[in-house]
N, C-alpha and C positions, 0 to 999 in steps of 0.2 A: 414295702408295699404297705402294710398296715397302718400307715399314719394317715394318709389322706380318707382312708372309711371310717377307721375313729371322730376325725373332724366331723367329714359327714354327718354319723352317726350325734355326735352333740349337737350340731346345728338344727337338729331333727327334732331334738327334744327340746331345744331351747324352744324354739320355733311352736311345737306343740301348744307350750308354759303360755305362750303368747298369746295363740290362737283360744288358749282355756278362757282366758283374759278378757279376751275381747267377746267372748260367747254370753260372759254375765257371769257362764255359772259359778265360778270361784266367787261371786260379789255379791250372792244371793244372800239380805240380810232377814232370817224367820223372824227374829223378834220385832218386824215393822207391823206384824201383821198380830201378833198377841200382846201387843201394848195394852193395859189399861187407860180407857177414856178419863179424861180430865175431867174434874167438877164442872158443868157446861156455866158458864158466865153469861152467855146471849146464844142467845141461836145463830147468831149470825159467823160468831167465834166457831162454832161447833162444823157447820157447813164447810168452812174454809180449811179448818184440819181434814175436816173428813173426804174433801177432793184433793188435796193434801197426798193422802195416805191412796187414794184409789190412782193419783198421777204416777208414786214412787213403785207401787204394785204393777202397773202397765207397762213401765222399763224395764221389770222383774219380770216378765211375763215371758213362760217357756216358748209361746208360738211366736218371739222375734227371732228371725231368720240369724246365723251365726255372720262374723264380719270377714272370716279367712277361711279358705275349705285346705285345711293342712296335708291331707289327701294328695292334692294334686301338687301343691310344693315339696310332696316326700319323693313322690315320682319323678319330678324334676331333678332332687338332690341324687334321687338316683342314678340317672340318667349321667348327669357330668360325674359322678363318682366309676361310674363303669369308662367314661371316656377318660379321665383321670389312669384310672387301671390301667387300660389300652394303651396311655401312650408312656407311661411306666414300661410296661413289661415291651416297649417296641424300645424303649433309651437301654435295658438293657439285657436285648439281645446284639444290639449294634456294641456295648460294653464287651460282649462273648465273644462276635465276630474283631473286635482290635486286640481282644487281647490272644486271641488263635493266631494272628499276625504277627504278634509279637512274638509269640512263640515261634513261630517257623521262620522268623527274623533270626532270631539266636540260636536256632536247631542250623541253617545254613550259615550263620558266623564260624559256631562251632565245628561244621563241617569245612569249610576252607581253611580254617586256624588249622585243624589235625592234617591235612592236607600239605600245608605250610610247613608242617614240624614235618611229616614223612620226606617231603623234597629237600627241606634241610637236612634230614640224618643222611638221604640218599648221597643228596652232594658233600657229605662230611666224609661217608663210608669211600666214595669214589677219591677225596683228598687223601685221605688216610691209605688208600692203597697207591695212590701216585707218588706217596712221599715213602713207602714201606718199597716201591720199585726203585725209586731214587736214592735209597740207602742201598741196595744190593746194589746196583749200579756201581755206585761209589767204593763199596765194600771190594767189587771185583777190580775195580782200576785199583784198588789201592794192591791189590792183590800182585796184580801184574806188575806195577813198579815195582815193588817189593822183590818178585823174580828179575825183572830187567835189571835195576841193582847188583841181582847176585850174580848174575850173566856177566856184568861187566866187571864185578870184582873175581870170580870166576876164570879160569884161562879158556878162551875160546874153542881150544881145540889141542886133541894131545893122539900122540903116535905113539903105535904100538912095538912091538919089537920087527915084526915084518916090515914097517913103513906105512902100513893101512892108516888112516886118520881116526879118531874115535870122538864125535861129536857129542859136546855137553850135553846131558839129557835135561837141565833147567832150559836149554836153547829148545830142544824140540817140547817142552812143555809148553813155553810161552807162546811157539808159535801155533801148535795146537788148540790152547785155549784161546786164542784168537780167532782162529779159523772156525771155532765154534761158537764163540758171540758172534762173531759177523755173521755165519749161518742162522743163529737164532733169532738177531734183530732182524736178519731179514723176514726170514719165514712169519714173524709177528708181525711186519708191516702189509708183507700181500694178505695174509689171514685175517687180518684187523679192515683192509680194502676191501674183501670178497665179503665181509660179514655186513660192511656198509651195504653196499651193492644190494645184499638179500634183504637190507632193513629198506633198503629204498625201494624197493620190487614190491616186498609187503606191505608198505603204504600207500603204492598206487593201488596195489590188489583191494585194499581196504575198501579207499575212496570211490573205488568205482563198482564196489560193492555197495557202499551206502548208497550212492548215486544212485543206482538201479532199481535199489529195494526189488528184488528178489526176482529182474532181469537177468537174461542171462547175457554176458558180456564179457572181453578178453580184460586180460588186465592189463595188457601195452596197446596205446593209440593205434591206429592204422598206420601202417608206412609210408612213411614217405619217397623214399628212394625205391626203384623198381627198376626190377631186371628184365631180359629179354622175356618173354611171355614162355617161351620154347624151356626156360631154365626150370628146372623143379627139383633139383638137387638130388642129394644121397635118400636111398628108401628111408621109410620113415624107421624099419628096422635098425638101419646101422646110425651108429655114434657119427653126431656132427662135428667136426675139429672146432677148435676156439680158435684158430690163428691161418693165414695161407699156407706158413710156413711149415704146416704138421698136416696139412688137409689135401686131398685129390681136388683140381684145378675143376671147373666146368667149362664150359662153352664163351669164349667173349671173357675170360678169366674173370668170368664172375662164380666165387663160392656163396654157400651157406655156412653161418658161423652160428656156435652154441657154448657160451663159454665155461657155463657151469650147467649142471645137469638141470636145476632149479628155473635156470633164467630162459627167455623167448630168444629161439632164433633171426636171423635176418642178416641180409646179402651185402656182399661186400665185393670189390673191385677189385682183384688180384694181380699182381704183378710180378711173378716167379715166387720170391719167397717174401713179397713187401705187400701190405695192404695199403691200398690209396687210399687218403684220406678226401683230399681235397684234387681236383683234379681241374684248370682252366685252360681253353684253345681258344676260345671265341668270345664274341658277347650276346650268346643267345641265350645264358643265364645271367641275370642281375645281380651284385653280390652285395648291393646297397639295401639292405635287409633288416628286420628288424629284432628283437629278443626270442621271439620263438621258433623261426622262422633257423636261425642258427642250433636252438636248443634241439627243435625237431632234425635238424639235415632238412636239402632241397639238391633239385635237380636230376639227372636222370646218368643210372652209374654206366651206361658206355658212352656218356657226352659229360657237359659240365655239370660239377655236382660239388655239395660238401657233404661228408657221414651226419656229420651233426655231434651238438660238445656231447650230448649223452652218450650216446656210443662209445665215441672218443674216449670219455671220462671211465666208459666201462672199461674199454681195451686195456688201456695203459693201465687201468687198477689189479686186472687178471695177470699180470707180470708183467715185469719190466721189459721197456720196448728204446730199441733206438729210430731215429730219427733221420731221414734224408729228404732234402727239398731239391728237385731237376726243376733249371730255369734254364729260359733260352730267350732269346732276344730275336729281332726281326734281321740280324745280318743273319741268323743261322750259328749263331755261336750259342753254345751248351756251358753248363756251369752245375757244381754239384755244392751241397753244404750240408754236412752230414752230423750229427751229433750224437754223443755216446748213451745217452740217456735222455728219453723224454716221457713229461707224461703230466697231464692238467685236474687241476682237483672237479668239487663237484658244484653243483648248482646252486647249494648251500651257500657255499664259499664265492660262487659268482664264476666260477670254471677258471682259477688263476693257471696260470704258466708254474704251476709249484715245481718241476723238477726239469732240469737243460743242462744236461751234462758239455764236456769239453769238448768244443769246436775240433773237427777230426780234419787234416789238412793230408791225407794221405792219398785222397783222388788226386788225379791226374789234372783237371779243370776245375781246381777249386772254385767256389764262388766267392768264399768269404764269409766272414762272420758277423752276419747284418741282425741275428736274432739275442744274443746273450744278453743285448740293453734291454731284450723286455721279459726276461726272466724274473717272476714273482708278481709280474702285473696281471690285474685281473680282465678278463675280458669282457669288451666295449663294446655294444652296437650304436645305429642310430636313435635308437628311443630307449637307450640303458646306457648313462655314461657312468662309468668307472671307473674312470683315467687318472691319473693325477694333476693334471693340468687344471687349473685353480679356474684362469680367465678361458677357458676354451673347451668346447665340444670334440676331442678328437677325432672322434667315428664322423660325426658329421663335416668336418674340416679333410678329411682324407676321402671321404662318401667311400666308408664301408665298414669294417669292422676289425676289430685284432684286439692281441694283448698292448694297448697303447701305455704309455709312462706319462711321457712329456714333451712329443710324442711320439716319433716312431724313428727310426733308422731303415727300415722295412713297411712294406704295405701290400703286402701280396693278398687281400681280401679287399683293394681296391675296385677303382672303375678299371674297365676291357677298354682300353684307348687304342686305335689303330696305328700304323705309321701315318696315312693320311691327316689323320685328327691331331699330330703334335709329339712331340718327344717329353721332354721334362716337367712333367707336372705332378703336382705331391697327390693330386687324388686317381694317379693311375696306380696302374700293377708293376709296383719296381723293389728294386733289391741293392739298397745304398755301397754297397761293395763289389759288388759286379756290374751294374749299367747306372748306377747314380740314381737319379729321380726319372730315366729314359723309359718308356713303358717296354712292358716284357710283352712277348708273344704269344708264352705258356709258361706256367707252370706247375708243378705233380708235388704235393706233399706225401709220403710214404712212412710207413712206420710197420716195423717189424722186434719181434720179441727176440732179447737179449741174450748170447748163448747161455749159458749154466757155468761154464769152466771159463768165462772172463772174469776178469777183473772186476769190471763194473757193477755184474750179477753179485758179486761175492762183497762185494763193499754194499 
């Protein structure tokens, strides 16, 4: 920063010297006035020399004005030096700003790297935990295999002297271990689903709080399904039931449920022990809807409605449920399709039909199995195609929604087509093993918790 000032000072000194030469002060010759006169040769020559001496002295006369003003030049140079200093400071400030930005960029990159390292470490820990659980499971299975071999090698049973059979202790031990293992796996799965529900509710609450920014708001969206206005449910001091099977049934079969102490309550339609998740008997409510409607639910509990995929997932995740589908055609024939276990996944998984038990043929009027084909499929709507059909959109093709594969053996979320509008239409509401593609008059989907004593619950 001092270099421009030094250069300017040097220039000023040089100019000052030059101005000194121009003013004559340096070139003044004192010997010109003290030089002795030459011997006069003639009067004319003396006059000429005298005239020359007078001219020389008039040139060096101090009354002649200087040819340059170095003070003004120094002022101009001082101004220019000031401008150069200002430009230099501005450039230095810009460089400092650039350095600060580079420092912030380095800090941000370092923070991102640290975050990635933490995530990688967490993933490794989870992977180690999974491998540890896998090793424990493998060791448990090896022990069970060893016990099974010991059981086969040992006599199956022995008899005492009184003729009473004495069972082998190893077989009892194996059975007990298998039951304990099955119970542990089931309880772990249920706890995992409950935890997943709680995490989802907490995430919704956080989003709403951030969105509201201090405004009072509820953690759950306004209900889509509405019961009769006179239904108030149990008093606030009473505990709400978690299913129609263990709750007091209100008027019109409507009951208020709460799946866990921390979850929000909601109304459902009950049919005895069964919770109705979908009901259709007219064309008052269109089922050709988008993803958001199917996620939150639509319709009226006392008429045609769908409970919503969010609530259905919460119900089936809270405990094991079985499924019953009641069908009726326009001729008045009724049939039932019942499955031992039923559950769907979360929205992050696109609500897949993740669990579907075996078809039960014990009913008097079985409708046949037209749902197992859809097991494992993700839910599709007219605005979100999640099926396995590469060249088509099954929801648009059948004008509804459902767990389509490529495409369907049933279409109970399709259009409601009356008898006068024609039958055998793929866009209608049909069940292949009961009515082919002839449209049905009414449909009801119902679920209820599986008894703890059943084999399906233990599995």
